[in-house]
PDB file of N, CA, C and O in Angstrom, chain B, residues numbered from 101:
ATOM      1  N   MET B 101      -3.443 -20.146  13.349  1.00  0.00           N
ATOM      2  CA  MET B 101      -2.833 -19.920  12.227  1.00  0.00           C
ATOM      3  C   MET B 101      -1.130 -18.998  12.836  1.00  0.00           C
ATOM      4  O   MET B 101      -1.188 -17.865  13.312  1.00  0.00           O
ATOM      5  N   MET B 102       0.043 -19.660  12.701  1.00  0.00           N
ATOM      6  CA  MET B 102       1.301 -19.361  12.668  1.00  0.00           C
ATOM      7  C   MET B 102       1.812 -18.468  11.518  1.00  0.00           C
ATOM      8  O   MET B 102       1.893 -18.758  10.325  1.00  0.00           O
ATOM      9  N   ILE B 103       2.163 -17.231  12.188  1.00  0.00           N
ATOM     10  CA  ILE B 103       3.050 -15.951  11.296  1.00  0.00           C
ATOM     11  C   ILE B 103       4.356 -16.723  11.588  1.00  0.00           C
ATOM     12  O   ILE B 103       4.643 -17.262  12.657  1.00  0.00           O
ATOM     13  N   THR B 104       5.295 -16.678  10.163  1.00  0.00           N
ATOM     14  CA  THR B 104       6.266 -17.365  10.241  1.00  0.00           C
ATOM     15  C   THR B 104       7.438 -16.059  10.488  1.00  0.00           C
ATOM     16  O   THR B 104       7.040 -14.911  10.679  1.00  0.00           O
ATOM     17  N   GLU B 105       8.718 -16.359  10.459  1.00  0.00           N
ATOM     18  CA  GLU B 105       9.646 -15.226  10.748  1.00  0.00           C
ATOM     19  C   GLU B 105       9.792 -14.775   9.130  1.00  0.00           C
ATOM     20  O   GLU B 105       9.744 -13.588   8.809  1.00  0.00           O
ATOM     21  N   ASP B 106       9.955 -15.731   8.262  1.00  0.00           N
ATOM     22  CA  ASP B 106       9.957 -14.791   7.081  1.00  0.00           C
ATOM     23  C   ASP B 106       8.913 -14.191   6.595  1.00  0.00           C
ATOM     24  O   ASP B 106       8.929 -13.336   5.710  1.00  0.00           O
ATOM     25  N   THR B 107       7.681 -14.751   7.331  1.00  0.00           N
ATOM     26  CA  THR B 107       6.736 -13.773   6.595  1.00  0.00           C
ATOM     27  C   THR B 107       6.945 -12.419   7.349  1.00  0.00           C
ATOM     28  O   THR B 107       7.071 -11.330   6.789  1.00  0.00           O
ATOM     29  N   LEU B 108       6.963 -12.645   8.733  1.00  0.00           N
ATOM     30  CA  LEU B 108       7.195 -10.985   9.724  1.00  0.00           C
ATOM     31  C   LEU B 108       8.483 -10.302   8.594  1.00  0.00           C
ATOM     32  O   LEU B 108       8.207  -9.246   8.024  1.00  0.00           O
ATOM     33  N   ARG B 109       9.613 -10.847   8.374  1.00  0.00           N
ATOM     34  CA  ARG B 109      10.381 -10.081   7.289  1.00  0.00           C
ATOM     35  C   ARG B 109      10.228  -9.457   6.229  1.00  0.00           C
ATOM     36  O   ARG B 109      10.864  -8.471   5.858  1.00  0.00           O
ATOM     37  N   LYS B 110       9.277 -10.064   5.625  1.00  0.00           N
ATOM     38  CA  LYS B 110       8.918  -9.552   4.542  1.00  0.00           C
ATOM     39  C   LYS B 110       7.504  -8.939   4.356  1.00  0.00           C
ATOM     40  O   LYS B 110       7.087  -8.601   3.248  1.00  0.00           O
ATOM     41  N   CYS B 111       6.879  -8.830   5.364  1.00  0.00           N
ATOM     42  CA  CYS B 111       5.524  -7.938   5.396  1.00  0.00           C
ATOM     43  C   CYS B 111       5.597  -6.945   6.422  1.00  0.00           C
ATOM     44  O   CYS B 111       4.698  -6.104   6.423  1.00  0.00           O
ATOM     45  N   ALA B 112       6.576  -6.867   7.385  1.00  0.00           N
ATOM     46  CA  ALA B 112       6.361  -5.825   8.610  1.00  0.00           C
ATOM     47  C   ALA B 112       7.213  -4.529   8.422  1.00  0.00           C
ATOM     48  O   ALA B 112       8.197  -4.645   7.691  1.00  0.00           O
ATOM     49  N   TYR B 113       7.032  -3.638   8.833  1.00  0.00           N
ATOM     50  CA  TYR B 113       8.217  -2.306   8.422  1.00  0.00           C
ATOM     51  C   TYR B 113       8.532  -2.293   6.983  1.00  0.00           C
ATOM     52  O   TYR B 113       9.718  -2.366   6.661  1.00  0.00           O
ATOM     53  N   LEU B 114       7.519  -2.199   5.974  1.00  0.00           N
ATOM     54  CA  LEU B 114       7.774  -1.988   4.460  1.00  0.00           C
ATOM     55  C   LEU B 114       8.054  -0.676   4.596  1.00  0.00           C
ATOM     56  O   LEU B 114       7.647  -0.070   5.588  1.00  0.00           O
ATOM     57  N   SER B 115       8.601  -0.213   3.869  1.00  0.00           N
ATOM     58  CA  SER B 115       8.850   1.327   2.957  1.00  0.00           C
ATOM     59  C   SER B 115       7.716   1.618   2.622  1.00  0.00           C
ATOM     60  O   SER B 115       6.893   0.714   2.483  1.00  0.00           O
ATOM     61  N   THR B 116       7.344   3.042   2.390  1.00  0.00           N
ATOM     62  CA  THR B 116       6.380   3.649   1.203  1.00  0.00           C
ATOM     63  C   THR B 116       6.266   2.838   0.145  1.00  0.00           C
ATOM     64  O   THR B 116       5.342   2.082  -0.151  1.00  0.00           O
ATOM     65  N   SER B 117       7.234   3.046  -0.378  1.00  0.00           N
ATOM     66  CA  SER B 117       7.517   2.872  -1.853  1.00  0.00           C
ATOM     67  C   SER B 117       7.146   1.212  -1.942  1.00  0.00           C
ATOM     68  O   SER B 117       6.435   0.887  -2.893  1.00  0.00           O
ATOM     69  N   GLN B 118       7.517   0.315  -1.154  1.00  0.00           N
ATOM     70  CA  GLN B 118       7.348  -0.828  -1.131  1.00  0.00           C
ATOM     71  C   GLN B 118       5.841  -1.497  -0.984  1.00  0.00           C
ATOM     72  O   GLN B 118       5.414  -2.507  -1.543  1.00  0.00           O
ATOM     73  N   VAL B 119       5.220  -0.680  -0.125  1.00  0.00           N
ATOM     74  CA  VAL B 119       3.652  -0.602   0.425  1.00  0.00           C
ATOM     75  C   VAL B 119       2.973  -0.327  -1.453  1.00  0.00           C
ATOM     76  O   VAL B 119       2.356  -1.180  -2.093  1.00  0.00           O
ATOM     77  N   GLU B 120       3.225   0.641  -1.792  1.00  0.00           N
ATOM     78  CA  GLU B 120       2.725   1.308  -2.952  1.00  0.00           C
ATOM     79  C   GLU B 120       2.945   0.233  -4.049  1.00  0.00           C
ATOM     80  O   GLU B 120       2.019  -0.150  -4.764  1.00  0.00           O
ATOM     81  N   LYS B 121       4.352  -0.287  -4.158  1.00  0.00           N
ATOM     82  CA  LYS B 121       4.491  -1.322  -5.014  1.00  0.00           C
ATOM     83  C   LYS B 121       3.566  -2.629  -5.056  1.00  0.00           C
ATOM     84  O   LYS B 121       2.762  -3.100  -5.860  1.00  0.00           O
ATOM     85  N   ILE B 122       4.024  -2.954  -3.914  1.00  0.00           N
ATOM     86  CA  ILE B 122       2.668  -4.468  -3.611  1.00  0.00           C
ATOM     87  C   ILE B 122       1.016  -3.862  -3.985  1.00  0.00           C
ATOM     88  O   ILE B 122       0.348  -4.463  -4.825  1.00  0.00           O
ATOM     89  N   LEU B 123       0.646  -3.041  -3.511  1.00  0.00           N
ATOM     90  CA  LEU B 123      -0.464  -2.237  -3.642  1.00  0.00           C
ATOM     91  C   LEU B 123      -0.782  -2.517  -5.255  1.00  0.00           C
ATOM     92  O   LEU B 123      -1.707  -3.266  -5.570  1.00  0.00           O
ATOM     93  N   ASN B 124      -0.005  -1.905  -6.181  1.00  0.00           N
ATOM     94  CA  ASN B 124      -0.205  -1.714  -7.775  1.00  0.00           C
ATOM     95  C   ASN B 124      -0.249  -3.070  -8.494  1.00  0.00           C
ATOM     96  O   ASN B 124      -0.262  -3.118  -9.724  1.00  0.00           O
ATOM     97  N   LYS B 125      -0.273  -4.186  -7.717  1.00  0.00           N
ATOM     98  CA  LYS B 125      -0.710  -5.270  -8.447  1.00  0.00           C
ATOM     99  C   LYS B 125      -2.062  -5.242  -8.460  1.00  0.00           C
ATOM    100  O   LYS B 125      -2.425  -5.677  -9.553  1.00  0.00           O
ATOM    101  N   PHE B 126      -3.081  -4.915  -7.720  1.00  0.00           N
ATOM    102  CA  PHE B 126      -3.834  -4.773  -7.995  1.00  0.00           C
ATOM    103  C   PHE B 126      -4.768  -3.483  -8.425  1.00  0.00           C
ATOM    104  O   PHE B 126      -5.754  -3.384  -9.155  1.00  0.00           O
ATOM    105  N   TYR B 127      -4.086  -2.636  -7.721  1.00  0.00           N
ATOM    106  CA  TYR B 127      -4.480  -0.739  -8.220  1.00  0.00           C
ATOM    107  C   TYR B 127      -3.063  -0.059  -8.757  1.00  0.00           C
ATOM    108  O   TYR B 127      -2.230   0.526  -8.065  1.00  0.00           O
ATOM    109  N   PRO B 128      -3.032  -0.263  -9.968  1.00  0.00           N
ATOM    110  CA  PRO B 128      -1.822   0.188 -10.951  1.00  0.00           C
ATOM    111  C   PRO B 128      -1.736   1.525 -10.610  1.00  0.00           C
ATOM    112  O   PRO B 128      -0.706   1.921 -10.063  1.00  0.00           O
ATOM    113  N   ASP B 129      -2.743   2.369 -10.867  1.00  0.00           N
ATOM    114  CA  ASP B 129      -2.665   3.762 -10.814  1.00  0.00           C
ATOM    115  C   ASP B 129      -2.830   4.646  -9.349  1.00  0.00           C
ATOM    116  O   ASP B 129      -3.039   5.852  -9.219  1.00  0.00           O
ATOM    117  N   ASP B 130      -2.656   3.584  -8.293  1.00  0.00           N
ATOM    118  CA  ASP B 130      -2.671   4.247  -6.524  1.00  0.00           C
ATOM    119  C   ASP B 130      -1.429   4.834  -6.337  1.00  0.00           C
ATOM    120  O   ASP B 130      -0.423   4.159  -6.556  1.00  0.00           O
ATOM    121  N   ARG B 131      -1.339   5.979  -5.970  1.00  0.00           N
ATOM    122  CA  ARG B 131       0.170   6.219  -5.184  1.00  0.00           C
ATOM    123  C   ARG B 131      -0.052   6.827  -3.804  1.00  0.00           C
ATOM    124  O   ARG B 131      -0.945   7.607  -3.473  1.00  0.00           O
ATOM    125  N   ILE B 132       1.119   6.223  -2.921  1.00  0.00           N
ATOM    126  CA  ILE B 132       0.737   6.437  -1.788  1.00  0.00           C
ATOM    127  C   ILE B 132       1.861   7.740  -1.171  1.00  0.00           C
ATOM    128  O   ILE B 132       3.038   7.753  -1.533  1.00  0.00           O
ATOM    129  N   ILE B 133       1.360   8.665  -0.324  1.00  0.00           N
ATOM    130  CA  ILE B 133       2.229   9.746  -0.127  1.00  0.00           C
ATOM    131  C   ILE B 133       3.348   9.322   1.449  1.00  0.00           C
ATOM    132  O   ILE B 133       4.463   9.768   1.720  1.00  0.00           O
ATOM    133  N   MET B 134       2.697   8.565   2.035  1.00  0.00           N
ATOM    134  CA  MET B 134       3.308   7.888   3.395  1.00  0.00           C
ATOM    135  C   MET B 134       2.581   6.701   3.973  1.00  0.00           C
ATOM    136  O   MET B 134       1.363   6.598   3.825  1.00  0.00           O
ATOM    137  N   SER B 135       3.195   5.919   4.541  1.00  0.00           N
ATOM    138  CA  SER B 135       2.665   4.944   5.096  1.00  0.00           C
ATOM    139  C   SER B 135       3.390   4.611   6.528  1.00  0.00           C
ATOM    140  O   SER B 135       4.569   4.869   6.773  1.00  0.00           O
ATOM    141  N   THR B 136       2.332   3.900   7.557  1.00  0.00           N
ATOM    142  CA  THR B 136       3.124   3.566   8.407  1.00  0.00           C
ATOM    143  C   THR B 136       2.376   2.300   9.399  1.00  0.00           C
ATOM    144  O   THR B 136       1.283   2.157   9.947  1.00  0.00           O
ATOM    145  N   PHE B 137       3.516   1.582   9.289  1.00  0.00           N
ATOM    146  CA  PHE B 137       3.126  -0.015   9.711  1.00  0.00           C
ATOM    147  C   PHE B 137       2.361   0.252  11.232  1.00  0.00           C
ATOM    148  O   PHE B 137       3.008   0.711  12.174  1.00  0.00           O
ATOM    149  N   LEU B 138       0.779  -0.124  11.358  1.00  0.00           N
ATOM    150  CA  LEU B 138      -0.004  -0.433  12.709  1.00  0.00           C
ATOM    151  C   LEU B 138       0.557  -1.485  13.378  1.00  0.00           C
ATOM    152  O   LEU B 138       1.101  -1.499  14.482  1.00  0.00           O
ATOM    153  N   GLY B 139       0.377  -2.315  12.635  1.00  0.00           N
ATOM    154  CA  GLY B 139       0.342  -3.943  13.510  1.00  0.00           C
ATOM    155  C   GLY B 139      -0.325  -5.029  12.662  1.00  0.00           C
ATOM    156  O   GLY B 139      -0.719  -4.776  11.524  1.00  0.00           O
ATOM    157  N   ILE B 140      -0.447  -6.197  13.201  1.00  0.00           N
ATOM    158  CA  ILE B 140      -1.410  -7.644  12.401  1.00  0.00           C
ATOM    159  C   ILE B 140      -2.568  -7.467  12.905  1.00  0.00           C
ATOM    160  O   ILE B 140      -2.772  -6.732  13.871  1.00  0.00           O
ATOM    161  N   ASN B 141      -3.172  -7.918  12.492  1.00  0.00           N
ATOM    162  CA  ASN B 141      -4.877  -7.891  12.651  1.00  0.00           C
ATOM    163  C   ASN B 141      -5.201  -9.459  13.029  1.00  0.00           C
ATOM    164  O   ASN B 141      -4.282 -10.276  13.074  1.00  0.00           O
ATOM    165  N   ASN B 142      -6.376  -9.778  13.261  1.00  0.00           N
ATOM    166  CA  ASN B 142      -6.811 -11.266  13.608  1.00  0.00           C
ATOM    167  C   ASN B 142      -6.672 -12.069  12.468  1.00  0.00           C
ATOM    168  O   ASN B 142      -6.650 -13.300  12.472  1.00  0.00           O
ATOM    169  N   SER B 143      -6.573 -11.298  11.444  1.00  0.00           N
ATOM    170  CA  SER B 143      -6.853 -12.811  10.418  1.00  0.00           C
ATOM    171  C   SER B 143      -5.097 -12.708   9.420  1.00  0.00           C
ATOM    172  O   SER B 143      -4.920 -12.824   8.207  1.00  0.00           O
ATOM    173  N   GLY B 144      -3.845 -12.401  10.768  1.00  0.00           N
ATOM    174  CA  GLY B 144      -2.686 -12.355  10.100  1.00  0.00           C
ATOM    175  C   GLY B 144      -1.996 -11.606   8.787  1.00  0.00           C
ATOM    176  O   GLY B 144      -1.036 -11.905   8.077  1.00  0.00           O
ATOM    177  N   GLN B 145      -3.034 -10.368   8.792  1.00  0.00           N
ATOM    178  CA  GLN B 145      -2.552  -9.524   7.783  1.00  0.00           C
ATOM    179  C   GLN B 145      -2.009  -8.167   8.306  1.00  0.00           C
ATOM    180  O   GLN B 145      -2.369  -7.571   9.322  1.00  0.00           O
ATOM    181  N   PHE B 146      -0.891  -7.735   7.233  1.00  0.00           N
ATOM    182  CA  PHE B 146      -0.212  -6.510   8.382  1.00  0.00           C
ATOM    183  C   PHE B 146      -0.761  -5.407   7.721  1.00  0.00           C
ATOM    184  O   PHE B 146      -0.840  -5.230   6.505  1.00  0.00           O
ATOM    185  N   CYS B 147      -1.221  -4.507   8.851  1.00  0.00           N
ATOM    186  CA  CYS B 147      -2.160  -3.371   8.827  1.00  0.00           C
ATOM    187  C   CYS B 147      -1.145  -2.289   8.745  1.00  0.00           C
ATOM    188  O   CYS B 147      -0.215  -2.289   9.552  1.00  0.00           O
ATOM    189  N   TYR B 148      -1.255  -1.309   7.779  1.00  0.00           N
ATOM    190  CA  TYR B 148      -0.921  -0.229   7.288  1.00  0.00           C
ATOM    191  C   TYR B 148      -1.532   1.295   7.386  1.00  0.00           C
ATOM    192  O   TYR B 148      -2.503   1.352   6.632  1.00  0.00           O
ATOM    193  N   SER B 149      -1.408   1.985   7.751  1.00  0.00           N
ATOM    194  CA  SER B 149      -2.600   3.509   7.411  1.00  0.00           C
ATOM    195  C   SER B 149      -1.271   4.295   6.500  1.00  0.00           C
ATOM    196  O   SER B 149      -0.068   4.491   6.675  1.00  0.00           O
ATOM    197  N   ILE B 150      -2.131   4.545   5.619  1.00  0.00           N
ATOM    198  CA  ILE B 150      -1.359   5.209   4.307  1.00  0.00           C
ATOM    199  C   ILE B 150      -2.130   6.517   4.397  1.00  0.00           C
ATOM    200  O   ILE B 150      -3.174   6.749   5.008  1.00  0.00           O
ATOM    201  N   THR B 151      -1.506   7.183   3.776  1.00  0.00           N
ATOM    202  CA  THR B 151      -1.769   9.031   3.244  1.00  0.00           C
ATOM    203  C   THR B 151      -1.512   8.957   1.975  1.00  0.00           C
ATOM    204  O   THR B 151      -0.398   8.722   1.508  1.00  0.00           O
ATOM    205  N   TYR B 152      -3.085   9.263   0.994  1.00  0.00           N
ATOM    206  CA  TYR B 152      -2.730   9.402  -0.274  1.00  0.00           C
ATOM    207  C   TYR B 152      -3.482  10.603  -0.865  1.00  0.00           C
ATOM    208  O   TYR B 152      -4.482  11.001  -0.268  1.00  0.00           O
ATOM    209  N   TYR B 153      -3.084  11.204  -1.980  1.00  0.00           N
ATOM    210  CA  TYR B 153      -3.607  12.337  -2.383  1.00  0.00           C
ATOM    211  C   TYR B 153      -5.109  11.696  -3.434  1.00  0.00           C
ATOM    212  O   TYR B 153      -5.032  10.860  -4.334  1.00  0.00           O
ATOM    213  N   ASP B 154      -6.122  12.265  -3.041  1.00  0.00           N
ATOM    214  CA  ASP B 154      -7.534  11.889  -3.568  1.00  0.00           C
ATOM    215  C   ASP B 154      -7.480  13.130  -4.610  1.00  0.00           C
ATOM    216  O   ASP B 154      -7.130  14.239  -4.205  1.00  0.00           O
ATOM    217  N   THR B 155      -7.802  12.933  -5.833  1.00  0.00           N
ATOM    218  CA  THR B 155      -7.692  13.938  -7.076  1.00  0.00           C
ATOM    219  C   THR B 155      -9.433  14.287  -6.807  1.00  0.00           C
ATOM    220  O   THR B 155      -9.876  15.435  -6.836  1.00  0.00           O
ATOM    221  N   ILE B 156      -9.985  13.488  -6.638  1.00  0.00           N
ATOM    222  CA  ILE B 156     -11.982  13.935  -6.706  1.00  0.00           C
ATOM    223  C   ILE B 156     -11.860  15.088  -5.534  1.00  0.00           C
ATOM    224  O   ILE B 156     -12.195  16.267  -5.646  1.00  0.00           O
ATOM    225  N   GLU B 157     -11.305  14.453  -4.403  1.00  0.00           N
ATOM    226  CA  GLU B 157     -11.604  15.666  -3.248  1.00  0.00           C
ATOM    227  C   GLU B 157     -10.273  16.732  -3.231  1.00  0.00           C
ATOM    228  O   GLU B 157     -10.182  17.547  -2.313  1.00  0.00           O
ATOM    229  N   GLY B 158      -9.710  16.697  -3.821  1.00  0.00           N
ATOM    230  CA  GLY B 158      -8.690  17.400  -4.194  1.00  0.00           C
ATOM    231  C   GLY B 158      -7.922  17.741  -2.749  1.00  0.00           C
ATOM    232  O   GLY B 158      -7.710  18.922  -2.472  1.00  0.00           O
ATOM    233  N   LYS B 159      -7.494  16.632  -1.796  1.00  0.00           N
ATOM    234  CA  LYS B 159      -7.098  16.938  -0.663  1.00  0.00           C
ATOM    235  C   LYS B 159      -6.264  15.640  -0.397  1.00  0.00           C
ATOM    236  O   LYS B 159      -6.570  14.693  -1.121  1.00  0.00           O
ATOM    237  N   ASN B 160      -5.321  15.440   0.461  1.00  0.00           N
ATOM    238  CA  ASN B 160      -4.822  14.272   0.880  1.00  0.00           C
ATOM    239  C   ASN B 160      -5.661  13.698   2.002  1.00  0.00           C
ATOM    240  O   ASN B 160      -6.050  14.387   2.944  1.00  0.00           O
ATOM    241  N   LEU B 161      -5.988  12.099   1.829  1.00  0.00           N
ATOM    242  CA  LEU B 161      -6.903  11.552   2.758  1.00  0.00           C
ATOM    243  C   LEU B 161      -5.775  10.138   3.169  1.00  0.00           C
ATOM    244  O   LEU B 161      -4.708   9.759   2.687  1.00  0.00           O
ATOM    245  N   GLN B 162      -6.645   9.650   4.288  1.00  0.00           N
ATOM    246  CA  GLN B 162      -6.411   8.510   5.078  1.00  0.00           C
ATOM    247  C   GLN B 162      -6.896   7.179   4.755  1.00  0.00           C
ATOM    248  O   GLN B 162      -8.053   7.041   4.357  1.00  0.00           O
ATOM    249  N   SER B 163      -5.937   5.961   4.922  1.00  0.00           N
ATOM    250  CA  SER B 163      -7.032   4.901   4.631  1.00  0.00           C
ATOM    251  C   SER B 163      -5.885   3.638   5.078  1.00  0.00           C
ATOM    252  O   SER B 163      -4.672   3.808   5.198  1.00  0.00           O
ATOM    253  N   MET B 164      -6.551   2.494   5.258  1.00  0.00           N
ATOM    254  CA  MET B 164      -5.574   1.306   5.819  1.00  0.00           C
ATOM    255  C   MET B 164      -5.341   0.442   4.574  1.00  0.00           C
ATOM    256  O   MET B 164      -6.343   0.392   3.861  1.00  0.00           O
ATOM    257  N   VAL B 165      -4.505  -0.109   4.214  1.00  0.00           N
ATOM    258  CA  VAL B 165      -4.094  -1.294   3.926  1.00  0.00           C
ATOM    259  C   VAL B 165      -3.382  -2.417   4.400  1.00  0.00           C
ATOM    260  O   VAL B 165      -2.574  -2.360   5.327  1.00  0.00           O
ATOM    261  N   PHE B 166      -3.669  -3.418   3.784  1.00  0.00           N
ATOM    262  CA  PHE B 166      -3.486  -4.759   4.297  1.00  0.00           C
ATOM    263  C   PHE B 166      -3.006  -5.432   3.314  1.00  0.00           C
ATOM    264  O   PHE B 166      -3.403  -5.638   2.168  1.00  0.00           O
ATOM    265  N   VAL B 167      -1.696  -5.893   4.165  1.00  0.00           N
ATOM    266  CA  VAL B 167      -0.470  -6.770   3.397  1.00  0.00           C
ATOM    267  C   VAL B 167      -0.616  -8.240   3.880  1.00  0.00           C
ATOM    268  O   VAL B 167      -0.703  -8.637   5.042  1.00  0.00           O
ATOM    269  N   TYR B 168      -0.624  -8.921   2.785  1.00  0.00           N
ATOM    270  CA  TYR B 168      -0.767 -10.448   3.355  1.00  0.00           C
ATOM    271  C   TYR B 168       0.336 -11.342   2.547  1.00  0.00           C
ATOM    272  O   TYR B 168       1.181 -10.721   1.904  1.00  0.00           O
ATOM    273  N   ARG B 169       0.368 -12.681   2.548  1.00  0.00           N
ATOM    274  CA  ARG B 169       1.120 -13.496   1.937  1.00  0.00           C
ATOM    275  C   ARG B 169      -0.095 -14.542   1.207  1.00  0.00           C
ATOM    276  O   ARG B 169      -0.948 -14.796   2.058  1.00  0.00           O
ATOM    277  N   ASP B 170      -0.304 -15.003   0.281  1.00  0.00           N
ATOM    278  CA  ASP B 170      -0.747 -16.018  -0.440  1.00  0.00           C
ATOM    279  C   ASP B 170      -0.293 -17.479   0.076  1.00  0.00           C
ATOM    280  O   ASP B 170       0.755 -17.572   0.715  1.00  0.00           O
ATOM    281  N   LYS B 171      -1.237 -18.855  -0.253  1.00  0.00           N
ATOM    282  CA  LYS B 171      -0.477 -20.123  -0.098  1.00  0.00           C
ATOM    283  C   LYS B 171       0.821 -20.259  -0.673  1.00  0.00           C
ATOM    284  O   LYS B 171       1.706 -20.922  -0.132  1.00  0.00           O
ATOM    285  N   SER B 172       1.004 -19.474  -2.066  1.00  0.00           N
ATOM    286  CA  SER B 172       2.030 -19.862  -2.865  1.00  0.00           C
ATOM    287  C   SER B 172       3.264 -18.806  -2.084  1.00  0.00           C
ATOM    288  O   SER B 172       4.335 -18.836  -2.691  1.00  0.00           O
ATOM    289  N   GLY B 173       3.253 -18.231  -1.298  1.00  0.00           N
ATOM    290  CA  GLY B 173       4.139 -17.232  -0.801  1.00  0.00           C
ATOM    291  C   GLY B 173       4.251 -16.135  -1.345  1.00  0.00           C
ATOM    292  O   GLY B 173       5.255 -15.466  -1.098  1.00  0.00           O
ATOM    293  N   GLU B 174       3.217 -15.625  -2.270  1.00  0.00           N
ATOM    294  CA  GLU B 174       3.494 -14.148  -2.867  1.00  0.00           C
ATOM    295  C   GLU B 174       2.812 -13.301  -2.188  1.00  0.00           C
ATOM    296  O   GLU B 174       1.751 -13.698  -1.706  1.00  0.00           O
ATOM    297  N   ILE B 175       3.311 -11.660  -1.930  1.00  0.00           N
ATOM    298  CA  ILE B 175       2.556 -10.479  -0.994  1.00  0.00           C
ATOM    299  C   ILE B 175       1.699  -9.997  -2.015  1.00  0.00           C
ATOM    300  O   ILE B 175       1.888  -9.987  -3.231  1.00  0.00           O
ATOM    301  N   PHE B 176       0.602  -9.546  -1.265  1.00  0.00           N
ATOM    302  CA  PHE B 176      -0.619  -8.825  -1.988  1.00  0.00           C
ATOM    303  C   PHE B 176      -1.027  -7.746  -1.123  1.00  0.00           C
ATOM    304  O   PHE B 176      -1.206  -8.015   0.065  1.00  0.00           O
ATOM    305  N   ALA B 177      -1.181  -6.695  -1.487  1.00  0.00           N
ATOM    306  CA  ALA B 177      -2.013  -5.724  -0.315  1.00  0.00           C
ATOM    307  C   ALA B 177      -3.549  -5.355  -0.984  1.00  0.00           C
ATOM    308  O   ALA B 177      -4.016  -5.670  -2.078  1.00  0.00           O
ATOM    309  N   ASP B 178      -4.075  -4.636   0.021  1.00  0.00           N
ATOM    310  CA  ASP B 178      -5.585  -4.421  -0.750  1.00  0.00           C
ATOM    311  C   ASP B 178      -6.151  -3.594   0.331  1.00  0.00           C
ATOM    312  O   ASP B 178      -5.773  -3.668   1.500  1.00  0.00           O
ATOM    313  N   TYR B 179      -6.959  -2.900  -0.048  1.00  0.00           N
ATOM    314  CA  TYR B 179      -7.859  -2.056   0.901  1.00  0.00           C
ATOM    315  C   TYR B 179      -8.582  -2.810   1.525  1.00  0.00           C
ATOM    316  O   TYR B 179      -9.385  -2.360   2.343  1.00  0.00           O
TER     317      TYR B 179
END
């Protein structure tokens, strides 16, 4: 699988607000405090480390979010 230049431009180095907006397609209530682009995994997904506030634990936690394009070219993000 080849990662095109267009996909690189649209999925790498997204701002925190951009990652949150894309993630909100599946998770409309999730809020991200900070995100950092880590790299591209073996599946061609763009990996971001995120920090978010967990209301259940009452503290900031970290997770990873994977940004990808589907066959139609639309950009999505998931945990």
